[in-house]
C-alpha positions, 0 to 999 in steps of 0.5 A: 354543477356538471360540466358538458364533456368534450368528446370525440377527440384525437388521442393526443394534443399532437393528434388533435393539432394534426387533424385540424391541420389536415382539415385545413390542408384538405380544404385548401386542396379542395378549393384548388381542385375546384378551381382547377376543375372550373378552369378546365371546364371553362377552357374546354367550353371556350377552347376545347381540345378534341379527343378524336381517338377516343371518339373513334373507339367509342363509335366502333364499340357502339356500332350501328345500333348504338351510334345514335346514343353516342355523345359526340359533343363529349369528345369533339366539343359543343356543336359537333356531330357525325354521320355513319356510312356503309361501304356503298355510301348509304347513311347508317346512323347519325349522332350529335348536332344537326349538320349538312348531310354529304352526298355520296359523290362528295365523300371523297372530297372530305379530308381523311383524318388519318392521312398525312396529306392535306388538300388546300383550296385558295381563291385566285384573284384578278384575271382568269387564266384565259379569256373565256374563264373570266375573272378569278378562279381556284387553286387546289393543291395537295400538301404532304409532310415529310418525316421532319414535318416539312411540307411539300406540294404533291399535286395541284388542280386549277378551277375557274370561277365556275368551278370547272377543272381546267388543268392539273394532276388532282381530281382528274375524274371531276370536270366540275366541283360543286360548292359543297365539294369545294368547301369539303376540300377546304375542310369546312361544312356549310356552317364553317365547322371543320369536317373530316372522314375516317374509314374503320371496321367496327366490332362486328367486322363491318367496314364503316366510313365516319364523317364528323364535323366540329367547331373550329376553335381559333388560336385567339380563343385559346389566348382569350381563355388563358387570359381570363384564367390568368386573371382568375388565379388572383381569386385564390388569395381571397379563397385561401384567406376565407378558408384560413378564417373558417378553419381558425374559427373552427379550431377556436371553437374546438379549443374553446370546448376543450378549455371551457370545462377547465376554466369552469372547474377553476371557477367552481372550485373557487366558489366551493363547487365540485369541478365536474371533471371526472368524466372529462374527455379530450386529447390525452394531455388535457385528460391528464390535466383534468385528472390531475385537477381532480386528484388535486381537488380530492387532496385539497378536500382531504387536506381541508377535512384533515385541517378541520379534524386537527382544529377540532382535535386541538380544541378538544386537546386544549379543553382536555388540558384545561380540564386536567389542569383545573382539578389538581390546581383547584386542589392545590389552591384550596389546600394552600389557602387552608394552610395559609389561613391556619384552618388546618389542624397541626396533625393534618398539615403533613397530609395537606402538604403531601396532597399539594406535592402530589398534585404539583407533580401531576401538573408538572407531568401534564405540562411536560407531556403536553410540551413534548407532544407539541414539540413533536407536532411541530412541522420543523421538529428536528429528527436525527435519523441514522442507519442503525440496527433496530435489533440492537436498539431494542436489546439495549433498551430492554436490557436497561429496563429489565430490572425495573420491570421485574422489580415492579412485579412484571415479567419481561420476554423478548424475541429478537433475531440474531442477524442485524436489521438496519433502519434509519432511526433516531434512537432517542425518539424510538426508545421514547415510543417504546417506553410509552407503550411499556409504561402503559402496559405497567400502569394499566395492568396488575403485577404478574402480567407478561410483557412481550417484545418481538422484532421481525422482518416483513418484506421491505419493512421491519415490524416491532410488536409490544404486547401483554397478557393483561386486562386488554383494551375496551372496545369503546377505546380502540377507535380513539386510542391514539388521540391525545388525552385518551385514557383507559383509567376506568377499565384498566386499574387505578393509575392516572396518566396524561393520555398523551403517551400513545399520541406521542408514540404515533407521532414518533412512528410517523416521523420515521416514515412508519406507523403504529397500530393496535393489532386486532386481534392480537397474537395468540396468548396476548390480550393487547398488542401494539405493532410498529412498522418502519421502512428498511434502510437502503442497504437492506432494500 
């Protein structure tokens, strides 16, 4: 069962979390930016702030030819428009919203946008100034502003209710105002919009007079707009909650994609199926977890295979033990019954007793070897490791058996370095492993065979070689040589062993953290050679 991979993830769990946090932050910032933009657009619509200077620069840049394409409302607000006049007061171009075209004579009445003075027109209630004037009239004043911004009147003019000039220092060239001129003096056009003029020189060097009008936005409109925005700010909380819910849900989905393969792998393994995590991709920590799971799965599979192998080996071992015990016990029982029942002639009684004794020793040998093998295979077998010179240990063992080997008709030869090589050894177990190899060489080879023992240092390990130039080992026996009850009787003479010696030697090597193997091919001049490998002691490393 193949699990769907989790791809396109950051390199680490910290990066994964950082990316998700950044996504949430960007979403909140986008919501805030959208809210700010919406508030700005709403405020600009309900209570816009004109940008006259930018409007003047764009008008000068476009000139007469491009003036009609000028987006006046962009700079001055919805409902704004403009007229462009040449120095003689002739209309050169028009842009924006429709409006009242000022007469040439009325242009001077439109307030100058750049001037620090303003013309104010106020209607006078009640009686006029003279009997002929009738009721009411108009007071026109020019207000200037000082450096500190304080206002003062720099001129005035009085007009009757028929807009005839009666006195004053302003507008001395006009005897009478039109209604349009009066509106212009008040800064308004026919639709109540603010109107101004400005004189400038365009990029072609032509002098132009720009008259523009725009809606009048009162203070109340700003207050109302800000009140609406103040209430709208409470919308941020549900928007934030919605964004948080969305991001948490997305994060849950991403995390689920990370964890689902791992959970499925556990379920698969409990059902005896492959985990499918070999190609898992995700944050580095999760990939390490998946890799460790795969490694654990492999080790458990290897352990299960090893357990099955050991179970099979134990079953075979018990079968071999029962087989090897059955034959001598059958002979002992048969011979003993014959003696007990008086069926053996007097002259053959000694031979029968001798056979019973031999078979009894054989049974005892098998039981002792089996007991020793079982003891070494126990997980809590006591191993007393001490720092010893392995060269000295081999010398002492050879010296103790030298006479026995020569007396049996074999030649012994040793190649041992003079300098010490220290290892962590259990001396008794190590000598037992050597003895099994040498006993096999003496048991399965004819007299005259040369037995060679060599000790050598190889990097961080020490190597002990035990070989002979005898009959060699059959190829069909090499693969199972270190298994219990593997014997080479048929190939190497008439001796009869238990078949546990090499299995015991292998277990002793493993208890020392080392190994034993059959050299293939053996060293020159030898027909069979066993190689022990042991780790060096700490001081040697």
